[in-house]
C-alpha positions as CSV (number, residue, x, y, z in Angstrom):
1,X,0.0,0.0,0.0
2,X,1.3,3.5,-0.9
3,X,1.5,5.5,2.3
4,X,-0.5,8.7,2.8
5,X,1.9,11.6,3.3
6,X,1.3,14.5,5.6
7,X,3.4,17.5,6.4
8,X,3.6,18.3,10.1
9,X,5.3,21.4,11.5
10,X,6.9,21.6,14.9
11,X,6.9,25.1,16.4
12,X,7.7,26.8,19.6
13,X,10.2,29.2,21.2
14,X,14.0,28.5,21.2
15,X,15.4,25.7,23.4
16,X,12.1,24.1,24.3
17,X,13.1,20.7,22.9
18,X,11.5,20.7,19.5
19,X,14.4,19.0,17.8
20,X,14.8,16.6,20.7
21,X,11.1,15.6,20.5
22,X,11.5,14.9,16.8
23,X,14.7,13.0,17.3
24,X,13.0,10.9,20.0
25,X,10.0,10.2,17.8
26,X,11.9,9.4,14.6
27,X,15.0,7.7,15.9
28,X,14.1,6.9,19.6
29,X,17.2,8.8,20.6
30,X,18.1,11.7,22.8
31,X,21.2,13.8,22.9
32,X,22.3,16.1,25.7
33,X,24.1,18.3,23.1
34,X,22.2,21.4,22.2
35,X,22.2,22.4,18.6
36,X,20.2,25.4,17.4
37,X,18.1,24.7,14.4
38,X,18.7,27.3,11.7
39,X,15.8,27.6,9.3
40,X,14.1,24.3,9.2
41,X,15.2,20.6,9.6
42,X,13.1,18.0,7.9
43,X,12.7,14.3,9.0
44,X,10.3,11.6,8.1
45,X,8.7,8.7,9.8
46,X,6.2,6.1,8.6
47,X,3.7,4.8,11.0
48,X,0.5,2.7,10.8
49,X,-2.5,4.9,11.7
50,X,-4.1,3.2,14.7
51,X,-7.1,1.0,13.8
52,X,-7.2,2.1,10.2
53,X,-4.4,0.0,8.5
54,X,-3.3,3.2,6.7
55,X,0.4,3.6,6.3
56,X,1.0,7.2,7.2
57,X,4.3,8.9,6.3
58,X,4.8,12.0,8.4
59,X,7.1,14.6,6.9
60,X,8.1,16.6,10.0
61,X,9.3,20.2,9.6
62,X,11.2,21.3,12.7
63,X,11.1,25.1,12.4
64,X,13.7,27.2,14.1
65,X,12.6,28.5,17.5
66,X,10.9,31.8,17.8
67,X,8.1,33.6,19.6
68,X,6.9,35.4,16.5
69,X,7.1,34.4,12.8
70,X,8.0,36.4,9.8
71,X,7.5,35.7,6.1
72,X,10.2,33.1,5.9
73,X,8.8,31.0,8.8
74,X,5.3,31.3,7.4
75,X,6.6,30.0,4.1
76,X,7.9,26.8,5.9
77,X,4.4,26.3,7.3
78,X,2.5,26.4,4.0
79,X,0.7,23.1,3.3
80,X,0.9,21.7,6.8
81,X,-1.7,19.2,7.7
82,X,-1.0,19.5,11.4
83,X,1.1,21.2,14.1
84,X,3.1,20.1,17.1
85,X,3.4,23.1,19.5
86,X,6.2,22.7,22.1
87,X,6.6,24.7,25.3
88,X,9.2,24.2,28.1
89,X,7.7,23.3,31.5
90,X,10.7,24.9,33.2
91,X,10.2,28.3,31.4
92,X,6.6,29.7,31.7
93,X,7.2,32.4,29.1
94,X,7.4,29.6,26.4
95,X,3.8,28.7,26.9
96,X,2.9,32.3,26.1
97,X,5.1,32.2,23.1
98,X,3.3,29.0,21.8
99,X,0.0,30.7,22.3
100,X,1.2,33.7,20.2
101,X,2.5,31.4,17.5
102,X,-0.8,29.4,17.4
103,X,-2.8,32.6,17.0
104,X,-0.5,33.8,14.2
105,X,-0.6,30.5,12.4
106,X,-4.4,30.1,12.7
107,X,-4.9,33.6,11.5
108,X,-2.7,33.0,8.4
109,X,-3.6,29.4,7.5
110,X,-6.8,28.6,9.5
111,X,-7.4,25.7,11.8
112,X,-5.6,22.4,11.6
113,X,-5.1,19.4,13.9
114,X,-2.6,20.2,16.7
115,X,-1.2,18.9,19.9
116,X,0.6,20.9,22.6
117,X,3.6,19.3,24.2
118,X,4.7,20.9,27.5
119,X,8.2,19.3,27.4
120,X,10.9,18.6,30.0
121,X,8.6,16.7,32.3
122,X,11.7,14.8,33.6
123,X,13.0,18.0,35.2
124,X,10.6,17.8,38.1
125,X,12.5,20.0,40.5
126,X,12.6,22.8,37.9
127,X,9.1,22.4,36.5
128,X,7.2,25.6,37.2
129,X,4.1,25.7,35.0
130,X,1.0,24.9,37.1
131,X,-1.6,22.4,36.0
132,X,-4.1,25.2,36.2
133,X,-2.1,27.3,33.7
134,X,-1.7,24.3,31.4
135,X,-5.5,23.5,31.6
136,X,-6.2,27.2,30.8
137,X,-4.7,26.9,27.4
138,X,-5.5,23.2,26.6
139,X,-8.8,24.0,24.9
140,X,-7.0,25.6,21.9
141,X,-5.4,22.3,20.9
142,X,-6.8,18.9,20.1
143,X,-4.7,17.3,22.8
144,X,-2.1,18.3,25.4
145,X,0.7,16.2,26.7
146,X,3.3,16.7,29.4
147,X,6.3,15.1,27.7
148,X,10.0,14.4,28.1
149,X,12.2,14.1,25.0
150,X,14.9,12.8,27.3
151,X,12.9,9.8,28.7
152,X,10.5,9.5,25.8
153,X,7.5,10.0,28.1
154,X,4.4,10.6,26.0
155,X,6.3,11.7,22.9
156,X,5.3,8.7,20.7
157,X,1.7,8.8,22.0
158,X,1.3,12.5,21.3
159,X,2.7,12.3,17.7
160,X,0.7,9.1,16.9
161,X,-2.4,10.9,18.2
162,X,-1.7,13.9,15.9
163,X,-1.3,11.5,13.0
164,X,-4.7,10.0,13.7
165,X,-6.2,13.5,13.9
166,X,-4.7,14.3,10.5
167,X,-6.2,11.2,9.0
168,X,-9.6,12.0,10.4
169,X,-9.4,15.6,9.2
170,X,-7.9,15.1,5.8
171,X,-8.9,11.7,4.5
172,X,-12.0,10.4,6.3
173,X,-14.2,13.3,5.3
174,X,-13.0,13.2,1.6
C-alpha cells in the first residue's frame, strides 16, 4: 500500500526541545548536546495509523525556535496538515510564546489538527508551569501532553495521536 503523506510542522520558542522531541519520535534517541536549528530541519517517519491499517508517512518540519514568525517562517508552514506546538515546562514564558504562534498560524492558515507538548517533564525540581495554567490553554489544541524528550514520556503517544487526527481531518471526510 502506498503511504498517505502528511506535512507536520513543529513550532515553539527557542530551546524548548523541538528537535529533541522529533529525534526521540523518529529515531528513539536523545542527545544532551544542544544544537540550534537554523531555518528548518526535515525528518520523516512512517507509522501505521491506529485502527485504520493506513500507512502514514509524516514529513516533520522542525522550524527554528521563535516567539513570532516572519514571512520566511510562514513559508515553511505552508501546506501543513497539522502542528506540534512545544513549550518548556521549566520556562513559563514559552507557553505564552506558543499561544502567540498558534494565534499567528491560525490567522494565516486557518485551523488544523494540533497537539501541545509541554516538554521537559523529567525536570521535576525545575518544573514551574502549574496544572491550572496548562489547563487554561488546553482547549485551543486537540490534545495536550506533558512530555520528556529525554525519557520519551508521551512523545510517541502525542505524535501518533496527531497522525490520527490528521487522517480523520484530511482523509476520512474526503
